[in-house]
C-alpha positions in Angstrom: -47.2 0.3 -29.4 -46.1 0.2 -25.8 -46.3 -3.6 -25.9 -44.0 -3.6 -28.9 -41.6 -1.2 -27.2 -41.6 -3.4 -24.1 -40.8 -6.5 -26.2 -38.0 -4.6 -28.0 -36.6 -3.4 -24.7 -36.7 -6.9 -23.3 -35.0 -8.2 -26.5 -32.2 -5.5 -26.1 -31.8 -6.5 -22.4 -31.6 -10.2 -23.3 -29.1 -9.4 -26.1 -26.9 -7.5 -23.7 -27.1 -10.3 -21.2 -26.2 -12.8 -23.9 -23.2 -10.7 -25.0 -22.1 -10.4 -21.3 -22.4 -14.1 -20.9 -20.5 -14.8 -24.1 -17.7 -12.4 -23.0 -17.6 -14.1 -19.5 -17.4 -17.6 -21.2 -14.5 -16.4 -23.4 -12.7 -14.9 -20.4 -13.1 -18.1 -18.4 -12.0 -20.3 -21.3 -8.9 -18.1 -21.6 -8.2 -18.5 -17.9 -8.7 -22.3 -18.2 -6.2 -22.4 -21.0 -3.6 -20.4 -19.0 -4.0 -22.6 -16.0 -3.7 -25.7 -18.1 -0.5 -24.4 -19.6 0.8 -23.6 -16.1 -0.2 -27.1 -15.0 1.7 -28.6 -17.9 4.7 -26.6 -17.1 4.6 -27.8 -13.4 4.2 -31.4 -14.6 7.3 -30.9 -16.8 9.2 -29.5 -13.8 8.1 -32.5 -11.7 9.4 -34.8 -14.4 12.7 -32.9 -14.6 13.1 -32.9 -10.8 12.3 -36.6 -10.7 15.0 -37.3 -13.2 17.4 -35.1 -11.3 16.4 -37.0 -8.1 17.2 -40.3 -9.8 20.6 -39.1 -11.0 21.4 -37.8 -7.5 20.4 -41.1 -5.9 22.6 -42.9 -8.3 25.5 -40.5 -7.5 24.9 -41.1 -3.8 25.0 -44.8 -4.3 28.2 -44.5 -6.3 29.8 -42.3 -3.7 28.8 -44.7 -0.9 30.3 -47.6 -2.8 33.5 -45.5 -3.2 33.4 -44.7 0.5 33.1 -48.4 1.4 36.0 -49.2 -1.0 38.1 -46.5 0.5 37.4 -47.7 4.0 38.2 -51.3 3.0 41.5 -50.1 1.5 42.3 -48.1 4.6 41.7 -51.2 6.8 43.7 -53.5 4.4 46.6 -51.0 4.1 46.7 -49.9 7.7 50.4 -50.7 8.0 51.4 -48.1 5.3 51.4 -44.8 7.0 51.6 -42.5 3.9 49.2 -44.6 2.0 46.9 -44.6 5.0 47.0 -40.8 5.2 46.2 -40.4 1.5 43.4 -42.9 1.9 42.1 -41.0 4.9 42.1 -37.8 2.9 40.3 -39.5 0.1 37.8 -41.0 2.5 37.2 -37.6 4.0 36.6 -36.1 0.5 34.3 -38.9 -0.4 32.4 -38.4 2.9 32.0 -34.7 2.1 30.9 -35.4 -1.4 28.4 -37.9 -0.1 27.1 -35.4 2.4 26.8 -32.7 -0.3 24.9 -35.2 -2.6 22.6 -36.1 0.3 21.9 -32.4 0.9 21.2 -31.9 -2.8 18.9 -34.9 -2.8 17.0 -33.6 0.1 16.6 -30.2 -1.6 15.4 -31.8 -4.8 12.9 -33.9 -2.9 11.6 -30.8 -1.1 11.2 -29.0 -4.4 9.5 -32.0 -5.9 7.0 -32.1 -3.0 6.4 -28.4 -3.3 5.9 -28.7 -7.1 3.4 -31.6 -6.5 1.5 -29.4 -4.1 1.4 -26.5 -6.6 0.3 -28.8 -9.4 -2.5 -30.1 -7.3 -3.5 -26.5 -6.5 -3.5 -25.6 -10.2 -5.5 -28.7 -11.1 -8.2 -27.7 -8.5 -8.2 -24.2 -10.0 -8.7 -25.6 -13.5 -11.6 -27.8 -12.3 -13.2 -24.8 -10.6 -12.9 -22.6 -13.6 -14.2 -25.3 -15.9 -17.2 -25.6 -13.6 -17.8 -21.8 -13.7 -17.3 -21.9 -17.5 -19.9 -24.6 -17.8 -22.3 -22.5 -15.7 -21.8 -19.5 -17.9 -22.3 -21.6 -21.0 -25.5 -22.9 -19.6 -26.6 -19.4 -18.8 -25.7 -18.3 -22.3 -27.8 -21.1 -23.7 -30.7 -20.2 -21.5 -30.4 -16.5 -22.5 -30.2 -17.5 -26.2 -33.4 -19.6 -25.8 -35.1 -16.7 -24.1 -34.0 -14.4 -26.8 -35.3 -16.7 -29.5 -38.6 -17.0 -27.7 -39.0 -13.2 -27.4 -38.0 -12.8 -31.0 -40.7 -15.3 -32.0 -43.2 -13.4 -29.8 -42.2 -10.1 -31.5 -42.6 -11.7 -34.9 -46.0 -13.1 -34.0 -47.0 -9.7 -32.6 -45.8 -7.9 -35.7 -47.8 -10.4 -37.9 -50.9 -9.8 -35.8 -50.4 -6.0 -36.2 -49.8 -6.4 -39.9 -53.1 -8.4 -40.2 -55.1 -5.6 -38.4 
């Protein structure tokens, strides 16, 4: 009977290891899903920031064109003092707007670079967790095979005892 008890104890141990492995696999799969969702969110943020970047670049280009036009008008109408002052004020406002747009563009580019770095980090995390998950799944399969083998040994042993 001690051999039978040893096999039962070994089966119980394997069953517990199999359950632990299954729980670990489920936990890792959950982490992978969470990281994939975070990665998708970061990719959407990148897309949004890229679009915002394009809009700001278009606005900068428009303001620069307005600035050139204003400078041209100032040069062409240099003989009209009041008109010249108004154009100078307009030119100053356009220059300030262009500087503000440039600042916003730089900030958006910085955020875009930071988001790219974060997305790369999350992609590496997802890959690492997927590798760990695959290892746990392999261990689970191995434990399952061991469990089946021990179960077969127990069944064979019980058959032998039944024949005696």
